[in-house]
Phi, psi and omega in degrees: 000115182291142179236142178281182181302339177296340184250353186273149187272149168261005175263138177288341187251343181226132172235303174228152170235150188232146174207152173241138183269183185292343178266012183063031176270132176272130175244144184229133177237141183259149173315323182275005173103000183276137177257130178239154169236149183264124176270109179298325182293311184267349183061043180235153168274136181240123179285132183257119183293133174242146181272337181257143184264136174217133187234165177053053186276127188249341180202155171222135174229169180238129182235131179060021171087330187227018176241121178259131175242127179246127184251136183201196187297316178285352179132214182244117180262125176261134186229126174262128183236159172247181183296336176271015184060024173284140174271114183267329181212154172214129174199154177271140177265122185288165172109347182212144172220172180058049186285129180258327187197156177214153167221161172223143179206127175049043174091343175265130176250124179256132177237117172274147182237158174301322192234344196231023171084208188247137180235155178230146177221136175269116181288137183092001175297153183288330173238079185301133176199145174275145179240136179286136175272099188285350178274003177266120186286352180238160191250338178262102188264118184258331178202162177228141174228122184258125174257093185295330179299315183256006182051053183235154179234118176275130182246125178250125173243185185294334185226009181203162177236129187228156180242121181253125182211131172290125173232085184296147177276128183234146175275131175285122188301327183290346182251008185305316180257016185246155173266097182282130182258333178200156185222134176228143173252138176270181183291346179264001182086013173286145179245130176246134176224155183235146173257006184099330180246338184220149176248136177240151180238000000 
């Protein structure tokens, strides 16, 4: 489907991003900030009017089926839609600008930025805001890949690839009331620890 210059990207890496909502509606966002929907009956792209301005748009994702999140230079724009492709709400989520890429998993929305690292937002919070993840060592995030099977997030920067994974610290029940002096793991993943006078497996 041909589009005029108003929809073409000036970026070599990003032109259009696509997502499908829970109602099987196809949404497309252009680099210059235009939101489009695909009309299956007429096989045409329909421009959807937005009241908020967003430029250098790099990604669009769908969360919980009826929320579209568009990431761009001014930040992240959240749009609520219905099955008839009506736009019911539009608002920016504060805390992040210069969005380069996004992914969502289990209510967490991760937003990479061109110059300021990786951010996370818990979808559905009463006072939504992105928070910077300070343990990610690079600031230019080019792409994110979510591995839902292993609950891992691969982070790609201009000069590195990193793995972001939540790893909560858990107490081993047998050691809760003991003073552990050393810990060793065997080749099968078994853990041995000693209290100085006793060894536990």
